[in-house]
C-alpha positions as CSV (number, residue, x, y, z in Angstrom):
1,M,0.0,0.0,0.0
2,T,1.5,3.3,-1.1
3,R,0.8,6.7,0.4
4,K,-0.4,9.4,-1.8
5,P,1.5,12.7,-1.5
6,F,-0.3,15.7,-0.2
7,T,-2.3,17.6,-2.8
8,F,-1.6,21.3,-3.4
9,I,-4.9,22.3,-1.7
10,E,-4.0,20.3,1.4
11,L,-0.6,21.9,1.5
12,M,-2.1,25.4,1.2
13,I,-4.7,24.7,3.9
14,A,-1.8,23.6,6.3
15,I,0.2,26.8,5.5
16,V,-2.8,29.1,6.1
17,L,-3.6,27.4,9.4
18,S,0.0,27.6,10.5
19,A,0.0,31.3,9.6
20,I,-3.1,32.0,11.6
21,I,-1.7,30.2,14.7
22,A,1.6,32.0,14.3
23,A,-0.2,35.4,14.1
24,A,-2.2,34.6,17.2
25,A,1.0,33.5,19.1
26,I,2.8,36.7,18.1
27,G,-0.1,38.9,19.3
28,L,-0.2,37.0,22.6
29,I,3.6,37.4,23.1
30,S,3.4,41.1,22.2
31,S,0.5,41.7,24.7
32,M,2.4,39.8,27.4
33,N,5.5,41.9,26.8
34,W,3.5,45.2,27.1
35,G,1.9,43.9,30.3
36,M,5.3,43.0,31.8
37,N,6.7,46.4,30.8
38,R,3.8,48.2,32.5
39,T,4.1,46.1,35.6
40,R,7.8,46.8,35.8
41,R,7.3,50.5,35.5
42,T,4.5,50.5,38.1
43,S,6.7,48.5,40.5
44,T,9.7,50.9,39.9
45,A,7.4,53.9,40.4
46,T,6.2,52.4,43.7
47,E,9.7,51.8,44.9
48,I,10.7,55.4,44.0
49,A,7.8,56.8,46.0
50,N,8.4,54.5,49.0
51,N,12.1,55.5,49.0
52,R,11.2,59.2,48.8
53,I,8.8,58.9,51.8
54,A,11.5,57.1,53.8
55,D,14.0,59.8,53.0
56,L,11.5,62.5,54.1
57,Q,11.0,60.8,57.4
58,N,14.8,61.2,58.1
59,F,14.7,65.0,57.7
60,T,13.9,67.3,60.5
61,Y,10.3,68.3,60.7
62,D,11.2,72.0,60.1
63,D,13.1,71.1,56.9
64,L,10.1,69.4,55.2
65,D,9.0,72.5,53.4
66,A,12.2,72.7,51.5
67,M,11.7,69.1,50.2
68,E,8.6,69.9,48.1
69,E,9.2,69.3,44.4
70,V,7.1,69.3,41.2
71,D,7.9,67.0,38.3
72,M,11.5,66.2,39.3
73,R,12.9,64.0,36.6
74,V,14.5,61.0,38.2
75,N,16.1,57.7,37.1
76,D,15.0,54.1,38.1
77,L,16.7,54.6,41.5
78,G,14.9,57.9,42.3
79,I,18.0,59.9,41.8
80,P,17.6,63.3,40.0
81,D,18.7,62.7,36.4
82,S,17.8,64.8,33.3
83,D,17.7,61.6,31.3
84,G,15.4,59.8,33.7
85,I,11.9,58.7,32.5
86,Y,10.1,59.1,35.9
87,L,8.6,62.3,37.1
88,R,8.4,62.7,40.9
89,T,6.2,65.2,42.7
90,T,6.4,65.7,46.5
91,D,3.5,67.6,48.0
92,I,3.8,68.6,51.6
93,Q,0.6,70.0,53.2
94,N,0.5,72.8,55.8
95,E,0.9,71.8,59.4
96,A,-2.3,70.8,61.2
97,Y,-2.4,69.3,64.7
98,N,1.4,69.0,64.8
99,C,1.7,66.8,61.7
100,R,1.9,67.1,57.9
101,E,0.4,65.1,55.2
102,V,3.0,64.2,52.6
103,T,2.0,62.8,49.1
104,V,4.6,61.5,46.7
105,T,3.4,60.9,43.1
106,V,5.6,59.2,40.5
107,T,4.6,59.1,36.9
108,A,6.2,57.1,34.0
109,P,5.3,57.5,30.3
110,W,3.4,54.7,28.7
111,R,2.3,54.0,25.1
112,P,1.1,57.2,23.4
113,E,-2.5,56.0,23.1
114,K,-2.6,54.9,26.8
115,D,-2.6,56.7,30.1
116,D,0.8,57.1,31.8
117,V,1.7,54.9,34.8
118,E,1.0,56.8,38.0
119,V,1.6,55.9,41.6
120,S,0.7,58.1,44.6
121,L,1.6,57.3,48.2
122,T,0.5,59.4,51.2
123,T,1.8,59.4,54.7
124,I,1.6,61.6,57.8
125,I,4.8,62.9,59.4
126,L,4.4,63.9,63.1
127,N,6.3,66.7,64.7
128,P,8.5,64.9,67.2
129,D,8.8,68.0,69.4
130,S,5.1,68.0,70.0
131,V,4.7,64.3,70.9
132,I,4.0,63.9,74.6
133,L,5.0,60.5,75.9
134,P,3.2,59.1,79.0
135,E,5.3,59.1,82.2
136,V,6.6,55.7,83.3
137,E,6.0,55.0,86.9
């Protein structure tokens, strides 16, 4: 019993089906790549904001006003860099009840047709001079 070779039509159908599967796979890989990129930028922006808040907590309470900034261009480590892709804004509210609300917002560019990646973290920094500790007996 001899096998008949594939006909031209069977070969064309196999090629078309392979092309459709390859196109779907390429689209899926591209979409996963964009998603991983966005996740990486969001993670880095969160780390930059966390580090900025940690740095602000090490300053004296009276020096907080001088730490405000608007759209400071920073690199992946949060260090000011004119070539950095992240924009960091530090908003320090006026004092109320011996504390200040501090909000750090980090923005990273994303695809032109999509919104930028933006992370905002807020904390309250207390004036240590106004904290009254209970007496220990």
